[in-house]
PyMOL Python script that loads the backbone (N, CA, C, O; Angstrom):
from pymol import cmd

cmd.read_pdbstr("""\
ATOM      1  N   UNK A   1     -40.579  28.946-119.813  1.00  0.00           N
ATOM      2  CA  UNK A   1     -40.562  27.499-119.909  1.00  0.00           C
ATOM      3  C   UNK A   1     -41.852  26.936-119.347  1.00  0.00           C
ATOM      4  O   UNK A   1     -42.199  27.219-118.200  1.00  0.00           O
ATOM      5  N   UNK A   2     -42.546  26.171-120.105  1.00  0.00           N
ATOM      6  CA  UNK A   2     -43.777  25.533-119.644  1.00  0.00           C
ATOM      7  C   UNK A   2     -43.469  24.189-119.060  1.00  0.00           C
ATOM      8  O   UNK A   2     -42.486  23.542-119.421  1.00  0.00           O
ATOM      9  N   UNK A   3     -44.326  23.771-118.148  1.00  0.00           N
ATOM     10  CA  UNK A   3     -44.169  22.475-117.523  1.00  0.00           C
ATOM     11  C   UNK A   3     -45.536  21.874-117.262  1.00  0.00           C
ATOM     12  O   UNK A   3     -46.555  22.564-117.314  1.00  0.00           O
ATOM     13  N   UNK A   4     -45.544  20.618-116.989  1.00  0.00           N
ATOM     14  CA  UNK A   4     -46.786  19.909-116.646  1.00  0.00           C
ATOM     15  C   UNK A   4     -46.744  19.598-115.140  1.00  0.00           C
ATOM     16  O   UNK A   4     -45.709  19.208-114.599  1.00  0.00           O
ATOM     17  N   UNK A   5     -47.874  19.777-114.495  1.00  0.00           N
ATOM     18  CA  UNK A   5     -47.965  19.442-113.087  1.00  0.00           C
ATOM     19  C   UNK A   5     -49.020  18.380-112.880  1.00  0.00           C
ATOM     20  O   UNK A   5     -49.958  18.264-113.669  1.00  0.00           O
ATOM     21  N   UNK A   6     -48.870  17.613-111.830  1.00  0.00           N
ATOM     22  CA  UNK A   6     -49.863  16.618-111.498  1.00  0.00           C
ATOM     23  C   UNK A   6     -50.774  17.158-110.398  1.00  0.00           C
ATOM     24  O   UNK A   6     -50.306  17.728-109.412  1.00  0.00           O
ATOM     25  N   UNK A   7     -52.035  16.977-110.578  1.00  0.00           N
ATOM     26  CA  UNK A   7     -53.022  17.342-109.538  1.00  0.00           C
ATOM     27  C   UNK A   7     -53.964  16.173-109.359  1.00  0.00           C
ATOM     28  O   UNK A   7     -54.190  15.379-110.271  1.00  0.00           O
ATOM     29  N   UNK A   8     -54.494  16.093-108.182  1.00  0.00           N
ATOM     30  CA  UNK A   8     -55.439  15.033-107.887  1.00  0.00           C
ATOM     31  C   UNK A   8     -56.745  15.270-108.659  1.00  0.00           C
ATOM     32  O   UNK A   8     -57.011  16.377-109.128  1.00  0.00           O
ATOM     33  N   UNK A   9     -57.546  14.215-108.780  1.00  0.00           N
ATOM     34  CA  UNK A   9     -58.846  14.358-109.431  1.00  0.00           C
ATOM     35  C   UNK A   9     -59.704  15.358-108.652  1.00  0.00           C
ATOM     36  O   UNK A   9     -60.449  16.137-109.246  1.00  0.00           O
ATOM     37  N   UNK A  10     -59.597  15.333-107.332  1.00  0.00           N
ATOM     38  CA  UNK A  10     -60.397  16.234-106.476  1.00  0.00           C
ATOM     39  C   UNK A  10     -60.015  17.676-106.773  1.00  0.00           C
ATOM     40  O   UNK A  10     -60.895  18.526-106.913  1.00  0.00           O
ATOM     41  N   UNK A  11     -58.696  17.976-106.874  1.00  0.00           N
ATOM     42  CA  UNK A  11     -58.284  19.365-107.163  1.00  0.00           C
ATOM     43  C   UNK A  11     -58.704  19.760-108.579  1.00  0.00           C
ATOM     44  O   UNK A  11     -59.174  20.876-108.800  1.00  0.00           O
ATOM     45  N   UNK A  12     -58.538  18.863-109.516  1.00  0.00           N
ATOM     46  CA  UNK A  12     -58.947  19.178-110.904  1.00  0.00           C
ATOM     47  C   UNK A  12     -60.441  19.492-110.947  1.00  0.00           C
ATOM     48  O   UNK A  12     -60.850  20.429-111.633  1.00  0.00           O
ATOM     49  N   UNK A  13     -61.252  18.735-110.235  1.00  0.00           N
ATOM     50  CA  UNK A  13     -62.702  18.991-110.185  1.00  0.00           C
ATOM     51  C   UNK A  13     -62.978  20.346-109.565  1.00  0.00           C
ATOM     52  O   UNK A  13     -63.859  21.072-110.026  1.00  0.00           O
ATOM     53  N   UNK A  14     -62.235  20.697-108.522  1.00  0.00           N
ATOM     54  CA  UNK A  14     -62.419  21.971-107.863  1.00  0.00           C
ATOM     55  C   UNK A  14     -62.038  23.102-108.805  1.00  0.00           C
ATOM     56  O   UNK A  14     -62.759  24.097-108.878  1.00  0.00           O
ATOM     57  N   UNK A  15     -60.951  22.987-109.513  1.00  0.00           N
ATOM     58  CA  UNK A  15     -60.531  23.994-110.493  1.00  0.00           C
ATOM     59  C   UNK A  15     -61.576  24.133-111.601  1.00  0.00           C
ATOM     60  O   UNK A  15     -61.865  25.238-112.060  1.00  0.00           O
ATOM     61  N   UNK A  16     -62.128  23.018-112.017  1.00  0.00           N
ATOM     62  CA  UNK A  16     -63.158  23.013-113.056  1.00  0.00           C
ATOM     63  C   UNK A  16     -64.371  23.833-112.625  1.00  0.00           C
ATOM     64  O   UNK A  16     -64.932  24.587-113.420  1.00  0.00           O
ATOM     65  N   UNK A  17     -64.770  23.683-111.372  1.00  0.00           N
ATOM     66  CA  UNK A  17     -65.919  24.403-110.840  1.00  0.00           C
ATOM     67  C   UNK A  17     -65.646  25.906-110.822  1.00  0.00           C
ATOM     68  O   UNK A  17     -66.563  26.703-111.023  1.00  0.00           O
ATOM     69  N   UNK A  18     -64.402  26.296-110.585  1.00  0.00           N
ATOM     70  CA  UNK A  18     -64.035  27.711-110.489  1.00  0.00           C
ATOM     71  C   UNK A  18     -63.881  28.403-111.834  1.00  0.00           C
ATOM     72  O   UNK A  18     -63.751  29.626-111.882  1.00  0.00           O
ATOM     73  N   UNK A  19     -63.893  27.666-112.902  1.00  0.00           N
ATOM     74  CA  UNK A  19     -63.766  28.271-114.228  1.00  0.00           C
ATOM     75  C   UNK A  19     -64.954  29.202-114.492  1.00  0.00           C
ATOM     76  O   UNK A  19     -66.102  28.871-114.195  1.00  0.00           O
ATOM     77  N   UNK A  20     -64.653  30.355-115.048  1.00  0.00           N
ATOM     78  CA  UNK A  20     -65.694  31.313-115.409  1.00  0.00           C
ATOM     79  C   UNK A  20     -66.342  30.902-116.724  1.00  0.00           C
ATOM     80  O   UNK A  20     -67.546  31.075-116.916  1.00  0.00           O
ATOM     81  N   UNK A  21     -65.537  30.358-117.623  1.00  0.00           N
ATOM     82  CA  UNK A  21     -66.057  29.857-118.901  1.00  0.00           C
ATOM     83  C   UNK A  21     -65.359  28.543-119.236  1.00  0.00           C
ATOM     84  O   UNK A  21     -64.298  28.241-118.691  1.00  0.00           O
ATOM     85  N   UNK A  22     -65.947  27.779-120.115  1.00  0.00           N
ATOM     86  CA  UNK A  22     -65.365  26.514-120.508  1.00  0.00           C
ATOM     87  C   UNK A  22     -63.995  26.670-121.156  1.00  0.00           C
ATOM     88  O   UNK A  22     -63.153  25.778-121.057  1.00  0.00           O
ATOM     89  N   UNK A  23     -63.770  27.811-121.823  1.00  0.00           N
ATOM     90  CA  UNK A  23     -62.506  28.064-122.504  1.00  0.00           C
ATOM     91  C   UNK A  23     -61.393  28.499-121.560  1.00  0.00           C
ATOM     92  O   UNK A  23     -60.223  28.500-121.942  1.00  0.00           O
ATOM     93  N   UNK A  24     -61.741  28.867-120.339  1.00  0.00           N
ATOM     94  CA  UNK A  24     -60.718  29.337-119.386  1.00  0.00           C
ATOM     95  C   UNK A  24     -59.812  28.163-119.003  1.00  0.00           C
ATOM     96  O   UNK A  24     -60.284  27.067-118.701  1.00  0.00           O
ATOM     97  N   UNK A  25     -58.547  28.410-119.024  1.00  0.00           N
ATOM     98  CA  UNK A  25     -57.558  27.353-118.702  1.00  0.00           C
ATOM     99  C   UNK A  25     -57.400  27.203-117.195  1.00  0.00           C
ATOM    100  O   UNK A  25     -57.733  28.111-116.434  1.00  0.00           O
ATOM    101  N   UNK A  26     -56.894  26.059-116.775  1.00  0.00           N
ATOM    102  CA  UNK A  26     -56.585  25.872-115.358  1.00  0.00           C
ATOM    103  C   UNK A  26     -55.555  26.873-114.885  1.00  0.00           C
ATOM    104  O   UNK A  26     -55.596  27.310-113.735  1.00  0.00           O
ATOM    105  N   UNK A  27     -54.618  27.249-115.771  1.00  0.00           N
ATOM    106  CA  UNK A  27     -53.609  28.238-115.390  1.00  0.00           C
ATOM    107  C   UNK A  27     -54.284  29.563-115.067  1.00  0.00           C
ATOM    108  O   UNK A  27     -53.903  30.216-114.096  1.00  0.00           O
ATOM    109  N   UNK A  28     -55.256  29.971-115.837  1.00  0.00           N
ATOM    110  CA  UNK A  28     -55.950  31.225-115.567  1.00  0.00           C
ATOM    111  C   UNK A  28     -56.695  31.146-114.221  1.00  0.00           C
ATOM    112  O   UNK A  28     -56.712  32.112-113.457  1.00  0.00           O
ATOM    113  N   UNK A  29     -57.296  30.010-113.950  1.00  0.00           N
ATOM    114  CA  UNK A  29     -57.984  29.825-112.673  1.00  0.00           C
ATOM    115  C   UNK A  29     -56.984  29.938-111.517  1.00  0.00           C
ATOM    116  O   UNK A  29     -57.260  30.596-110.514  1.00  0.00           O
ATOM    117  N   UNK A  30     -55.851  29.309-111.661  1.00  0.00           N
ATOM    118  CA  UNK A  30     -54.812  29.335-110.607  1.00  0.00           C
ATOM    119  C   UNK A  30     -54.295  30.769-110.416  1.00  0.00           C
ATOM    120  O   UNK A  30     -54.121  31.219-109.284  1.00  0.00           O
ATOM    121  N   UNK A  31     -54.053  31.482-111.520  1.00  0.00           N
ATOM    122  CA  UNK A  31     -53.597  32.877-111.382  1.00  0.00           C
ATOM    123  C   UNK A  31     -54.639  33.733-110.659  1.00  0.00           C
ATOM    124  O   UNK A  31     -54.286  34.587-109.846  1.00  0.00           O
ATOM    125  N   UNK A  32     -55.915  33.506-110.955  1.00  0.00           N
ATOM    126  CA  UNK A  32     -56.977  34.245-110.257  1.00  0.00           C
ATOM    127  C   UNK A  32     -56.954  33.963-108.763  1.00  0.00           C
ATOM    128  O   UNK A  32     -57.145  34.866-107.949  1.00  0.00           O
ATOM    129  N   UNK A  33     -56.718  32.700-108.407  1.00  0.00           N
ATOM    130  CA  UNK A  33     -56.643  32.338-106.983  1.00  0.00           C
ATOM    131  C   UNK A  33     -55.450  32.990-106.326  1.00  0.00           C
ATOM    132  O   UNK A  33     -55.550  33.469-105.196  1.00  0.00           O
ATOM    133  N   UNK A  34     -54.332  33.018-107.005  1.00  0.00           N
ATOM    134  CA  UNK A  34     -53.126  33.669-106.480  1.00  0.00           C
ATOM    135  C   UNK A  34     -53.370  35.156-106.271  1.00  0.00           C
ATOM    136  O   UNK A  34     -53.040  35.719-105.227  1.00  0.00           O
ATOM    137  N   UNK A  35     -53.950  35.773-107.279  1.00  0.00           N
ATOM    138  CA  UNK A  35     -54.250  37.209-107.186  1.00  0.00           C
ATOM    139  C   UNK A  35     -55.138  37.503-106.004  1.00  0.00           C
ATOM    140  O   UNK A  35     -54.933  38.500-105.311  1.00  0.00           O
ATOM    141  N   UNK A  36     -56.118  36.661-105.760  1.00  0.00           N
ATOM    142  CA  UNK A  36     -57.041  36.848-104.652  1.00  0.00           C
ATOM    143  C   UNK A  36     -56.323  36.796-103.296  1.00  0.00           C
ATOM    144  O   UNK A  36     -56.787  37.393-102.324  1.00  0.00           O
ATOM    145  N   UNK A  37     -55.196  36.086-103.234  1.00  0.00           N
ATOM    146  CA  UNK A  37     -54.509  35.919-101.976  1.00  0.00           C
ATOM    147  C   UNK A  37     -53.392  36.940-101.753  1.00  0.00           C
ATOM    148  O   UNK A  37     -52.779  36.953-100.686  1.00  0.00           O
ATOM    149  N   UNK A  38     -53.123  37.783-102.726  1.00  0.00           N
ATOM    150  CA  UNK A  38     -52.083  38.797-102.554  1.00  0.00           C
ATOM    151  C   UNK A  38     -52.485  39.804-101.513  1.00  0.00           C
ATOM    152  O   UNK A  38     -53.670  39.986-101.232  1.00  0.00           O
ATOM    153  N   UNK A  39     -51.487  40.465-100.933  1.00  0.00           N
ATOM    154  CA  UNK A  39     -51.723  41.450 -99.900  1.00  0.00           C
ATOM    155  C   UNK A  39     -52.560  42.606-100.422  1.00  0.00           C
ATOM    156  O   UNK A  39     -52.419  43.017-101.574  1.00  0.00           O
ATOM    157  N   UNK A  40     -53.417  43.118 -99.579  1.00  0.00           N
ATOM    158  CA  UNK A  40     -54.278  44.241 -99.942  1.00  0.00           C
ATOM    159  C   UNK A  40     -53.421  45.510-100.060  1.00  0.00           C
ATOM    160  O   UNK A  40     -52.417  45.664 -99.365  1.00  0.00           O
ATOM    161  N   UNK A  41     -53.834  46.394-100.940  1.00  0.00           N
ATOM    162  CA  UNK A  41     -53.144  47.662-101.097  1.00  0.00           C
ATOM    163  C   UNK A  41     -53.391  48.523 -99.853  1.00  0.00           C
ATOM    164  O   UNK A  41     -54.325  48.278 -99.090  1.00  0.00           O
ATOM    165  N   UNK A  42     -52.537  49.535 -99.663  1.00  0.00           N
ATOM    166  CA  UNK A  42     -52.693  50.455 -98.525  1.00  0.00           C
ATOM    167  C   UNK A  42     -54.036  51.168 -98.593  1.00  0.00           C
ATOM    168  O   UNK A  42     -54.680  51.388 -97.568  1.00  0.00           O
ATOM    169  N   UNK A  43     -54.452  51.526 -99.788  1.00  0.00           N
ATOM    170  CA  UNK A  43     -55.717  52.236 -99.946  1.00  0.00           C
ATOM    171  C   UNK A  43     -56.886  51.321 -99.499  1.00  0.00           C
ATOM    172  O   UNK A  43     -57.808  51.770 -98.818  1.00  0.00           O
ATOM    173  N   UNK A  44     -56.830  50.080 -99.884  1.00  0.00           N
ATOM    174  CA  UNK A  44     -57.883  49.134 -99.504  1.00  0.00           C
ATOM    175  C   UNK A  44     -57.882  48.902 -97.981  1.00  0.00           C
ATOM    176  O   UNK A  44     -58.940  48.830 -97.354  1.00  0.00           O
ATOM    177  N   UNK A  45     -56.679  48.788 -97.402  1.00  0.00           N
ATOM    178  CA  UNK A  45     -56.612  48.664 -95.940  1.00  0.00           C
ATOM    179  C   UNK A  45     -57.228  49.859 -95.241  1.00  0.00           C
ATOM    180  O   UNK A  45     -57.937  49.707 -94.247  1.00  0.00           O
ATOM    181  N   UNK A  46     -56.955  51.062 -95.765  1.00  0.00           N
ATOM    182  CA  UNK A  46     -57.493  52.295 -95.203  1.00  0.00           C
ATOM    183  C   UNK A  46     -59.037  52.296 -95.320  1.00  0.00           C
ATOM    184  O   UNK A  46     -59.737  52.655 -94.374  1.00  0.00           O
ATOM    185  N   UNK A  47     -59.541  51.892 -96.483  1.00  0.00           N
ATOM    186  CA  UNK A  47     -60.994  51.820 -96.694  1.00  0.00           C
ATOM    187  C   UNK A  47     -61.650  50.844 -95.729  1.00  0.00           C
ATOM    188  O   UNK A  47     -62.716  51.124 -95.181  1.00  0.00           O
ATOM    189  N   UNK A  48     -61.014  49.706 -95.525  1.00  0.00           N
ATOM    190  CA  UNK A  48     -61.559  48.696 -94.598  1.00  0.00           C
ATOM    191  C   UNK A  48     -61.584  49.241 -93.187  1.00  0.00           C
ATOM    192  O   UNK A  48     -62.576  49.078 -92.477  1.00  0.00           O
ATOM    193  N   UNK A  49     -60.492  49.896 -92.764  1.00  0.00           N
ATOM    194  CA  UNK A  49     -60.431  50.469 -91.424  1.00  0.00           C
ATOM    195  C   UNK A  49     -61.535  51.523 -91.233  1.00  0.00           C
ATOM    196  O   UNK A  49     -62.165  51.581 -90.177  1.00  0.00           O
ATOM    197  N   UNK A  50     -61.759  52.344 -92.248  1.00  0.00           N
ATOM    198  CA  UNK A  50     -62.797  53.373 -92.183  1.00  0.00           C
ATOM    199  C   UNK A  50     -64.185  52.717 -92.074  1.00  0.00           C
ATOM    200  O   UNK A  50     -65.023  53.155 -91.286  1.00  0.00           O
ATOM    201  N   UNK A  51     -64.411  51.690 -92.854  1.00  0.00           N
ATOM    202  CA  UNK A  51     -65.713  50.997 -92.824  1.00  0.00           C
ATOM    203  C   UNK A  51     -65.947  50.352 -91.450  1.00  0.00           C
ATOM    204  O   UNK A  51     -67.065  50.386 -90.936  1.00  0.00           O
ATOM    205  N   UNK A  52     -64.914  49.772 -90.862  1.00  0.00           N
ATOM    206  CA  UNK A  52     -65.053  49.188 -89.515  1.00  0.00           C
ATOM    207  C   UNK A  52     -65.383  50.264 -88.488  1.00  0.00           C
ATOM    208  O   UNK A  52     -66.225  50.062 -87.614  1.00  0.00           O
ATOM    209  N   UNK A  53     -64.707  51.418 -88.601  1.00  0.00           N
ATOM    210  CA  UNK A  53     -64.957  52.537 -87.685  1.00  0.00           C
ATOM    211  C   UNK A  53     -66.422  52.998 -87.804  1.00  0.00           C
ATOM    212  O   UNK A  53     -67.096  53.202 -86.795  1.00  0.00           O
ATOM    213  N   UNK A  54     -66.899  53.158 -89.035  1.00  0.00           N
ATOM    214  CA  UNK A  54     -68.283  53.565 -89.257  1.00  0.00           C
ATOM    215  C   UNK A  54     -69.254  52.550 -88.693  1.00  0.00           C
ATOM    216  O   UNK A  54     -70.275  52.919 -88.113  1.00  0.00           O
ATOM    217  N   UNK A  55     -68.945  51.275 -88.858  1.00  0.00           N
ATOM    218  CA  UNK A  55     -69.827  50.225 -88.352  1.00  0.00           C
ATOM    219  C   UNK A  55     -69.902  50.294 -86.825  1.00  0.00           C
ATOM    220  O   UNK A  55     -70.985  50.171 -86.253  1.00  0.00           O
ATOM    221  N   UNK A  56     -68.761  50.490 -86.166  1.00  0.00           N
ATOM    222  CA  UNK A  56     -68.741  50.615 -84.713  1.00  0.00           C
ATOM    223  C   UNK A  56     -69.558  51.829 -84.237  1.00  0.00           C
ATOM    224  O   UNK A  56     -70.180  51.798 -83.176  1.00  0.00           O
ATOM    225  N   UNK A  57     -69.539  52.877 -85.034  1.00  0.00           N
ATOM    226  CA  UNK A  57     -70.293  54.086 -84.683  1.00  0.00           C
ATOM    227  C   UNK A  57     -71.755  53.990 -85.066  1.00  0.00           C
ATOM    228  O   UNK A  57     -72.523  54.927 -84.851  1.00  0.00           O
ATOM    229  N   UNK A  58     -72.141  52.859 -85.632  1.00  0.00           N
ATOM    230  CA  UNK A  58     -73.553  52.652 -85.999  1.00  0.00           C
ATOM    231  C   UNK A  58     -73.932  53.343 -87.295  1.00  0.00           C
ATOM    232  O   UNK A  58     -75.121  53.505 -87.571  1.00  0.00           O
ATOM    233  N   UNK A  59     -72.980  53.749 -88.087  1.00  0.00           N
ATOM    234  CA  UNK A  59     -73.266  54.450 -89.355  1.00  0.00           C
ATOM    235  C   UNK A  59     -73.430  53.407 -90.480  1.00  0.00           C
ATOM    236  O   UNK A  59     -72.606  53.309 -91.389  1.00  0.00           O
ATOM    237  N   UNK A  60     -74.486  52.664 -90.384  1.00  0.00           N
ATOM    238  CA  UNK A  60     -74.786  51.678 -91.405  1.00  0.00           C
ATOM    239  C   UNK A  60     -76.275  51.353 -91.368  1.00  0.00           C
ATOM    240  O   UNK A  60     -76.979  51.696 -90.418  1.00  0.00           O
ATOM    241  N   UNK A  61     -76.736  50.689 -92.417  1.00  0.00           N
ATOM    242  CA  UNK A  61     -78.120  50.222 -92.466  1.00  0.00           C
ATOM    243  C   UNK A  61     -78.099  48.726 -92.698  1.00  0.00           C
ATOM    244  O   UNK A  61     -77.264  48.198 -93.431  1.00  0.00           O
ATOM    245  N   UNK A  62     -79.040  48.060 -92.053  1.00  0.00           N
ATOM    246  CA  UNK A  62     -79.146  46.628 -92.255  1.00  0.00           C
ATOM    247  C   UNK A  62     -79.882  46.327 -93.568  1.00  0.00           C
ATOM    248  O   UNK A  62     -80.552  47.194 -94.128  1.00  0.00           O
ATOM    249  N   UNK A  63     -79.751  45.123 -94.034  1.00  0.00           N
ATOM    250  CA  UNK A  63     -80.468  44.724 -95.247  1.00  0.00           C
ATOM    251  C   UNK A  63     -81.974  44.891 -95.040  1.00  0.00           C
ATOM    252  O   UNK A  63     -82.689  45.334 -95.939  1.00  0.00           O
ATOM    253  N   UNK A  64     -82.432  44.541 -93.876  1.00  0.00           N
ATOM    254  CA  UNK A  64     -83.874  44.663 -93.575  1.00  0.00           C
ATOM    255  C   UNK A  64     -84.316  46.122 -93.665  1.00  0.00           C
ATOM    256  O   UNK A  64     -85.392  46.412 -94.188  1.00  0.00           O
ATOM    257  N   UNK A  65     -83.489  47.043 -93.157  1.00  0.00           N
ATOM    258  CA  UNK A  65     -83.837  48.471 -93.248  1.00  0.00           C
ATOM    259  C   UNK A  65     -83.906  48.940 -94.695  1.00  0.00           C
ATOM    260  O   UNK A  65     -84.827  49.668 -95.068  1.00  0.00           O
ATOM    261  N   UNK A  66     -82.960  48.539 -95.496  1.00  0.00           N
ATOM    262  CA  UNK A  66     -82.936  48.946 -96.902  1.00  0.00           C
ATOM    263  C   UNK A  66     -84.131  48.359 -97.647  1.00  0.00           C
ATOM    264  O   UNK A  66     -84.769  49.044 -98.446  1.00  0.00           O
ATOM    265  N   UNK A  67     -84.434  47.078 -97.379  1.00  0.00           N
ATOM    266  CA  UNK A  67     -85.603  46.473 -98.016  1.00  0.00           C
ATOM    267  C   UNK A  67     -86.878  47.225 -97.649  1.00  0.00           C
ATOM    268  O   UNK A  67     -87.739  47.442 -98.502  1.00  0.00           O
ATOM    269  N   UNK A  68     -87.002  47.622 -96.383  1.00  0.00           N
ATOM    270  CA  UNK A  68     -88.165  48.350 -95.931  1.00  0.00           C
ATOM    271  C   UNK A  68     -88.275  49.700 -96.646  1.00  0.00           C
ATOM    272  O   UNK A  68     -89.357  50.103 -97.074  1.00  0.00           O
ATOM    273  N   UNK A  69     -87.136  50.390 -96.766  1.00  0.00           N
ATOM    274  CA  UNK A  69     -87.105  51.680 -97.465  1.00  0.00           C
ATOM    275  C   UNK A  69     -87.493  51.542 -98.934  1.00  0.00           C
ATOM    276  O   UNK A  69     -88.154  52.413 -99.501  1.00  0.00           O
ATOM    277  N   UNK A  70     -87.075  50.445 -99.535  1.00  0.00           N
ATOM    278  CA  UNK A  70     -87.355  50.233-100.967  1.00  0.00           C
ATOM    279  C   UNK A  70     -88.726  49.576-101.195  1.00  0.00           C
ATOM    280  O   UNK A  70     -89.186  49.434-102.328  1.00  0.00           O
ATOM    281  N   UNK A  71     -89.351  49.186-100.100  1.00  0.00           N
ATOM    282  CA  UNK A  71     -90.668  48.540-100.206  1.00  0.00           C
ATOM    283  C   UNK A  71     -90.601  47.135-100.715  1.00  0.00           C
ATOM    284  O   UNK A  71     -91.531  46.663-101.368  1.00  0.00           O
ATOM    285  N   UNK A  72     -89.520  46.459-100.430  1.00  0.00           N
ATOM    286  CA  UNK A  72     -89.349  45.075-100.887  1.00  0.00           C
ATOM    287  C   UNK A  72     -89.797  44.095 -99.836  1.00  0.00           C
ATOM    288  O   UNK A  72     -89.724  42.885-100.048  1.00  0.00           O
TER     289      UNK A  72
END
""", "prot")
cmd.dss("prot")
cmd.show_as("cartoon", "prot")
cmd.util.cbc("prot")
cmd.orient("prot")
């Protein structure tokens, strides 16, 4: 069942900005926002924990270091 919802001009403008293409509907934009807020998978949580551990151990390079290595 489809329905119509009311949104403020400010929210409509914000949704318009978030559209990837002119043909994208507001519903698609809203679904994308909902998807972004869903809980992370266990695998993603594990990857984030591992990345944090590596960062604490100093196993990372700064952007400046990478630019220097690449000669940028």
